[in-house]
C-alpha positions as protocol buffer text, in pm:
chain_id: "A"
residue {
  index: 1
  type: MET
  ca { x: 8 y: 0 z: 4 }
}
residue {
  index: 2
  type: GLY
  ca { x: 292 y: 233 z: 71 }
}
residue {
  index: 3
  type: ARG
  ca { x: 430 y: 199 z: -268 }
}
residue {
  index: 4
  type: PHE
  ca { x: 80 y: 269 z: -421 }
}
residue {
  index: 5
  type: ILE
  ca { x: 70 y: 595 z: -221 }
}
residue {
  index: 6
  type: ASP
  ca { x: 425 y: 678 z: -311 }
}
residue {
  index: 7
  type: GLY
  ca { x: 315 y: 632 z: -671 }
}
residue {
  index: 8
  type: TYR
  ca { x: 34 y: 865 z: -673 }
}
residue {
  index: 9
  type: VAL
  ca { x: 218 y: 1123 z: -471 }
}
residue {
  index: 10
  type: PHE
  ca { x: 465 y: 1121 z: -760 }
}
residue {
  index: 11
  type: VAL
  ca { x: 188 y: 1166 z: -1031 }
}
residue {
  index: 12
  type: LEU
  ca { x: 66 y: 1449 z: -817 }
}
residue {
  index: 13
  type: LYS
  ca { x: 406 y: 1612 z: -822 }
}
residue {
  index: 14
  type: VAL
  ca { x: 396 y: 1595 z: -1200 }
}
residue {
  index: 15
  type: ALA
  ca { x: 61 y: 1731 z: -1221 }
}
residue {
  index: 16
  type: ILE
  ca { x: 173 y: 2020 z: -996 }
}
residue {
  index: 17
  type: VAL
  ca { x: 446 y: 2097 z: -1233 }
}
residue {
  index: 18
  type: ALA
  ca { x: 227 y: 2092 z: -1528 }
}
residue {
  index: 19
  type: CYS
  ca { x: -34 y: 2306 z: -1344 }
}
residue {
  index: 20
  type: LEU
  ca { x: 244 y: 2565 z: -1258 }
}
residue {
  index: 21
  type: ALA
  ca { x: 379 y: 2552 z: -1625 }
}
residue {
  index: 22
  type: GLY
  ca { x: 38 y: 2617 z: -1772 }
}
residue {
  index: 23
  type: MET
  ca { x: -34 y: 2907 z: -1533 }
}
residue {
  index: 24
  type: LEU
  ca { x: 303 y: 3055 z: -1621 }
}
residue {
  index: 25
  type: VAL
  ca { x: 238 y: 3029 z: -1994 }
}
residue {
  index: 26
  type: LEU
  ca { x: -140 y: 3163 z: -1953 }
}
residue {
  index: 27
  type: VAL
  ca { x: -32 y: 3459 z: -1751 }
}
residue {
  index: 28
  type: PHE
  ca { x: 288 y: 3555 z: -1901 }
}
residue {
  index: 29
  type: GLY
  ca { x: 154 y: 3505 z: -2252 }
}
residue {
  index: 30
  type: ASN
  ca { x: -164 y: 3719 z: -2163 }
}
residue {
  index: 31
  type: VAL
  ca { x: 80 y: 4000 z: -2018 }
}
residue {
  index: 32
  type: VAL
  ca { x: 287 y: 4002 z: -2329 }
}
residue {
  index: 33
  type: LEU
  ca { x: -25 y: 3999 z: -2561 }
}
residue {
  index: 34
  type: ARG
  ca { x: -185 y: 4258 z: -2373 }
}
residue {
  index: 35
  type: TYR
  ca { x: 94 y: 4517 z: -2351 }
}
residue {
  index: 36
  type: GLY
  ca { x: 277 y: 4417 z: -2658 }
}
residue {
  index: 37
  type: PHE
  ca { x: -5 y: 4375 z: -2896 }
}
residue {
  index: 38
  type: ASN
  ca { x: -321 y: 4515 z: -2740 }
}
residue {
  index: 39
  type: SER
  ca { x: -490 y: 4157 z: -2741 }
}
residue {
  index: 40
  type: GLY
  ca { x: -506 y: 3884 z: -2516 }
}
residue {
  index: 41
  type: ILE
  ca { x: -600 y: 3534 z: -2424 }
}
residue {
  index: 42
  type: THR
  ca { x: -956 y: 3544 z: -2318 }
}
residue {
  index: 43
  type: VAL
  ca { x: -969 y: 3234 z: -2099 }
}
residue {
  index: 44
  type: SER
  ca { x: -641 y: 3321 z: -1927 }
}
residue {
  index: 45
  type: GLU
  ca { x: -773 y: 3425 z: -1607 }
}
residue {
  index: 46
  type: GLU
  ca { x: -1018 y: 3157 z: -1569 }
}
residue {
  index: 47
  type: LEU
  ca { x: -791 y: 2872 z: -1648 }
}
residue {
  index: 48
  type: SER
  ca { x: -502 y: 3011 z: -1425 }
}
residue {
  index: 49
  type: ARG
  ca { x: -740 y: 3029 z: -1136 }
}
residue {
  index: 50
  type: LEU
  ca { x: -857 y: 2669 z: -1199 }
}
residue {
  index: 51
  type: LEU
  ca { x: -501 y: 2546 z: -1232 }
}
residue {
  index: 52
  type: PHE
  ca { x: -394 y: 2737 z: -914 }
}
residue {
  index: 53
  type: VAL
  ca { x: -692 y: 2574 z: -709 }
}
residue {
  index: 54
  type: TRP
  ca { x: -597 y: 2237 z: -841 }
}
residue {
  index: 55
  type: MET
  ca { x: -235 y: 2277 z: -786 }
}
residue {
  index: 56
  type: THR
  ca { x: -301 y: 2393 z: -425 }
}
residue {
  index: 57
  type: PHE
  ca { x: -513 y: 2105 z: -342 }
}
residue {
  index: 58
  type: MET
  ca { x: -263 y: 1845 z: -494 }
}
residue {
  index: 59
  type: GLY
  ca { x: 29 y: 2019 z: -312 }
}
residue {
  index: 60
  type: ALA
  ca { x: -182 y: 1970 z: 27 }
}
residue {
  index: 61
  type: VAL
  ca { x: -204 y: 1591 z: -33 }
}
residue {
  index: 62
  type: VAL
  ca { x: 192 y: 1597 z: -128 }
}
residue {
  index: 63
  type: ALA
  ca { x: 263 y: 1783 z: 201 }
}
residue {
  index: 64
  type: LEU
  ca { x: 35 y: 1558 z: 414 }
}
residue {
  index: 65
  type: HIS
  ca { x: 223 y: 1263 z: 287 }
}
residue {
  index: 66
  type: LYS
  ca { x: 573 y: 1407 z: 337 }
}
residue {
  index: 67
  type: HIS
  ca { x: 450 y: 1544 z: 673 }
}
residue {
  index: 68
  type: GLY
  ca { x: 538 y: 1884 z: 516 }
}
residue {
  index: 69
  type: HIS
  ca { x: 298 y: 2079 z: 733 }
}
residue {
  index: 70
  type: LEU
  ca { x: 432 y: 2311 z: 1006 }
}
residue {
  index: 71
  type: GLY
  ca { x: 315 y: 2226 z: 1386 }
}
residue {
  index: 72
  type: MET
  ca { x: 416 y: 2252 z: 1741 }
}
residue {
  index: 73
  type: ASP
  ca { x: 559 y: 1931 z: 1904 }
}
residue {
  index: 74
  type: THR
  ca { x: 683 y: 2055 z: 2211 }
}
residue {
  index: 75
  type: MET
  ca { x: 436 y: 1860 z: 2432 }
}
residue {
  index: 76
  type: VAL
  ca { x: 419 y: 1560 z: 2223 }
}
residue {
  index: 77
  type: ALA
  ca { x: 789 y: 1531 z: 2214 }
}
residue {
  index: 78
  type: LEU
  ca { x: 810 y: 1514 z: 2593 }
}
residue {
  index: 79
  type: LEU
  ca { x: 552 y: 1250 z: 2613 }
}
residue {
  index: 80
  type: PRO
  ca { x: 636 y: 867 z: 2641 }
}
residue {
  index: 81
  type: ARG
  ca { x: 562 y: 643 z: 2328 }
}
residue {
  index: 82
  type: THR
  ca { x: 202 y: 552 z: 2452 }
}
residue {
  index: 83
  type: GLY
  ca { x: 130 y: 921 z: 2504 }
}
residue {
  index: 84
  type: ARG
  ca { x: 268 y: 1011 z: 2145 }
}
residue {
  index: 85
  type: LEU
  ca { x: 63 y: 704 z: 1994 }
}
residue {
  index: 86
  type: ILE
  ca { x: -258 y: 843 z: 2165 }
}
residue {
  index: 87
  type: CYS
  ca { x: -191 y: 1193 z: 2047 }
}
residue {
  index: 88
  type: PHE
  ca { x: -101 y: 1052 z: 1687 }
}
residue {
  index: 89
  type: CYS
  ca { x: -431 y: 858 z: 1680 }
}
residue {
  index: 90
  type: ALA
  ca { x: -646 y: 1147 z: 1819 }
}
residue {
  index: 91
  type: SER
  ca { x: -491 y: 1375 z: 1559 }
}
residue {
  index: 92
  type: HIS
  ca { x: -539 y: 1157 z: 1271 }
}
residue {
  index: 93
  type: LEU
  ca { x: -913 y: 1076 z: 1379 }
}
residue {
  index: 94
  type: LEU
  ca { x: -968 y: 1465 z: 1396 }
}
residue {
  index: 95
  type: MET
  ca { x: -806 y: 1514 z: 1048 }
}
residue {
  index: 96
  type: ILE
  ca { x: -1010 y: 1208 z: 897 }
}
residue {
  index: 97
  type: TYR
  ca { x: -1340 y: 1375 z: 1032 }
}
residue {
  index: 98
  type: ALA
  ca { x: -1222 y: 1720 z: 901 }
}
residue {
  index: 99
  type: THR
  ca { x: -1139 y: 1573 z: 573 }
}
residue {
  index: 100
  type: GLY
  ca { x: -1465 y: 1373 z: 534 }
}
residue {
  index: 101
  type: LEU
  ca { x: -1662 y: 1713 z: 616 }
}
residue {
  index: 102
  type: LEU
  ca { x: -1452 y: 1870 z: 326 }
}
residue {
  index: 103
  type: LEU
  ca { x: -1507 y: 1581 z: 100 }
}
residue {
  index: 104
  type: GLY
  ca { x: -1877 y: 1575 z: 166 }
}
residue {
  index: 105
  type: GLY
  ca { x: -1911 y: 1954 z: 108 }
}
residue {
  index: 106
  type: SER
  ca { x: -1696 y: 1952 z: -210 }
}
residue {
  index: 107
  type: TRP
  ca { x: -1904 y: 1649 z: -351 }
}
residue {
  index: 108
  type: ASP
  ca { x: -2235 y: 1841 z: -282 }
}
residue {
  index: 109
  type: GLN
  ca { x: -2093 y: 2155 z: -455 }
}
residue {
  index: 110
  type: THR
  ca { x: -1950 y: 1960 z: -740 }
}
residue {
  index: 111
  type: LEU
  ca { x: -2311 y: 1804 z: -808 }
}
residue {
  index: 112
  type: ILE
  ca { x: -2471 y: 2145 z: -765 }
}
residue {
  index: 113
  type: ASN
  ca { x: -2242 y: 2313 z: -1008 }
}
residue {
  index: 114
  type: LEU
  ca { x: -2204 y: 2052 z: -1283 }
}
residue {
  index: 115
  type: SER
  ca { x: -2453 y: 2215 z: -1502 }
}
residue {
  index: 116
  type: VAL
  ca { x: -2318 y: 2572 z: -1436 }
}
residue {
  index: 117
  type: THR
  ca { x: -2063 y: 2679 z: -1693 }
}
residue {
  index: 118
  type: ALA
  ca { x: -1771 y: 2916 z: -1653 }
}
residue {
  index: 119
  type: PRO
  ca { x: -1824 y: 3255 z: -1849 }
}
residue {
  index: 120
  type: ALA
  ca { x: -1507 y: 3264 z: -2063 }
}
residue {
  index: 121
  type: THR
  ca { x: -1407 y: 2897 z: -2099 }
}
residue {
  index: 122
  type: GLY
  ca { x: -1748 y: 2728 z: -2095 }
}
residue {
  index: 123
  type: LEU
  ca { x: -1614 y: 2436 z: -1854 }
}
residue {
  index: 124
  type: SER
  ca { x: -1831 y: 2304 z: -1590 }
}
residue {
  index: 125
  type: MET
  ca { x: -1782 y: 2452 z: -1267 }
}
residue {
  index: 126
  type: GLY
  ca { x: -1776 y: 2102 z: -1130 }
}
residue {
  index: 127
  type: PHE
  ca { x: -1423 y: 2120 z: -1227 }
}
residue {
  index: 128
  type: PHE
  ca { x: -1330 y: 2386 z: -979 }
}
residue {
  index: 129
  type: TYR
  ca { x: -1518 y: 2207 z: -698 }
}
residue {
  index: 130
  type: GLY
  ca { x: -1401 y: 1862 z: -809 }
}
residue {
  index: 131
  type: SER
  ca { x: -1054 y: 1948 z: -666 }
}
residue {
  index: 132
  type: GLY
  ca { x: -1194 y: 1930 z: -319 }
}
residue {
  index: 133
  type: VAL
  ca { x: -1315 y: 1577 z: -383 }
}
residue {
  index: 134
  type: VAL
  ca { x: -993 y: 1458 z: -524 }
}
residue {
  index: 135
  type: PHE
  ca { x: -813 y: 1605 z: -234 }
}
residue {
  index: 136
  type: GLY
  ca { x: -1063 y: 1429 z: 15 }
}
residue {
  index: 137
  type: VAL
  ca { x: -1031 y: 1103 z: -132 }
}
residue {
  index: 138
  type: LEU
  ca { x: -638 y: 1099 z: -168 }
}
residue {
  index: 139
  type: ALA
  ca { x: -590 y: 1259 z: 179 }
}
residue {
  index: 140
  type: LEU
  ca { x: -823 y: 998 z: 359 }
}
residue {
  index: 141
  type: VAL
  ca { x: -640 y: 708 z: 198 }
}
residue {
  index: 142
  type: ILE
  ca { x: -305 y: 854 z: 347 }
}
residue {
  index: 143
  type: LEU
  ca { x: -461 y: 933 z: 685 }
}
residue {
  index: 144
  type: ALA
  ca { x: -629 y: 602 z: 710 }
}
residue {
  index: 145
  type: PHE
  ca { x: -296 y: 422 z: 589 }
}
residue {
  index: 146
  type: ASN
  ca { x: -98 y: 612 z: 862 }
}
residue {
  index: 147
  type: LEU
  ca { x: -357 y: 537 z: 1145 }
}
residue {
  index: 148
  type: VAL
  ca { x: -363 y: 152 z: 1063 }
}
residue {
  index: 149
  type: ARG
  ca { x: 30 y: 156 z: 1062 }
}
residue {
  index: 150
  type: ALA
  ca { x: 26 y: 343 z: 1412 }
}
residue {
  index: 151
  type: LEU
  ca { x: -228 y: 101 z: 1549 }
}
residue {
  index: 152
  type: SER
  ca { x: -57 y: -209 z: 1426 }
}
residue {
  index: 153
  type: GLY
  ca { x: 276 y: -78 z: 1594 }
}
residue {
  index: 154
  type: ARG
  ca { x: 458 y: -18 z: 1265 }
}
residue {
  index: 155
  type: LEU
  ca { x: 560 y: 319 z: 1324 }
}
residue {
  index: 156
  type: ASN
  ca { x: 869 y: 410 z: 1522 }
}
residue {
  index: 157
  type: ASP
  ca { x: 907 y: 696 z: 1805 }
}
residue {
  index: 158
  type: GLY
  ca { x: 1017 y: 948 z: 1538 }
}
residue {
  index: 159
  type: GLU
  ca { x: 730 y: 885 z: 1315 }
}
residue {
  index: 160
  type: LEU
  ca { x: 486 y: 951 z: 1574 }
}
residue {
  index: 161
  type: ILE
  ca { x: 568 y: 1324 z: 1557 }
}
residue {
  index: 162
  type: THR
  ca { x: 438 y: 1444 z: 1250 }
}
residue {
  index: 163
  type: VAL
  ca { x: 539 y: 1808 z: 1202 }
}
residue {
  index: 164
  type: THR
  ca { x: 788 y: 1992 z: 1028 }
}
residue {
  index: 165
  type: GLU
  ca { x: 1053 y: 2230 z: 1191 }
}
residue {
  index: 166
  type: SER
  ca { x: 1048 y: 2578 z: 1017 }
}
residue {
  index: 167
  type: GLU
  ca { x: 1334 y: 2670 z: 819 }
}
residue {
  index: 168
  type: GLU
  ca { x: 1419 y: 2962 z: 1031 }
}
residue {
  index: 169
  type: SER
  ca { x: 1452 y: 2767 z: 1353 }
}
residue {
  index: 170
  type: ALA
  ca { x: 1664 y: 2495 z: 1166 }
}
residue {
  index: 171
  type: ASP
  ca { x: 1886 y: 2786 z: 1021 }
}
residue {
  index: 172
  type: ALA
  ca { x: 1913 y: 2952 z: 1380 }
}
residue {
  index: 173
  type: GLY
  ca { x: 2016 y: 2665 z: 1550 }
}
residue {
  index: 174
  type: HIS
  ca { x: 1698 y: 2592 z: 1755 }
}
residue {
  index: 175
  type: SER
  ca { x: 1559 y: 2260 z: 1830 }
}
residue {
  index: 176
  type: PRO
  ca { x: 1214 y: 2139 z: 1724 }
}
residue {
  index: 177
  type: THR
  ca { x: 1103 y: 2194 z: 2073 }
}
residue {
  index: 178
  type: GLY
  ca { x: 1171 y: 2570 z: 2062 }
}
residue {
  index: 179
  type: ARG
  ca { x: 1507 y: 2549 z: 2290 }
}
residue {
  index: 180
  type: HIS
  ca { x: 1824 y: 2686 z: 2156 }
}
residue {
  index: 181
  type: ALA
  ca { x: 2057 y: 2411 z: 2054 }
}
């Protein structure tokens, strides 16, 4: 299962690069056309916004998989393994609940907006809200996989703390607990 998740995270990274490249071409091309030739790409703003939303949700899945979100681990780092495990499971259950709410709301909005078309592109607005559905499904797979690994005892003590130290504190010689090294 871990290889499957790694595989779709790689596919997401490639899609993120494609979204960024598309946004760059659309926005830069539109600026050049507007100021250089007094014309423009009509769908540029709409497509760029759609690509940005998709890129953001896909990036959130990648960050979730890589434990790339910032957080505070001061209290959890001081706990014994059992305490860390309880905190890990509680936080994952809360994230699963919140992701389920987001998935349900995104699904409802996608269905409501399937027949609504965007003004410039004519694309269904369901594509816009569908990004939340894709995020919800992929994030739930990662969260459930991590929870199962924790409950089956396949996580070591370091993996039970799932936050990333900020670059500023790492550069300044601070430890993840906020104390100076």
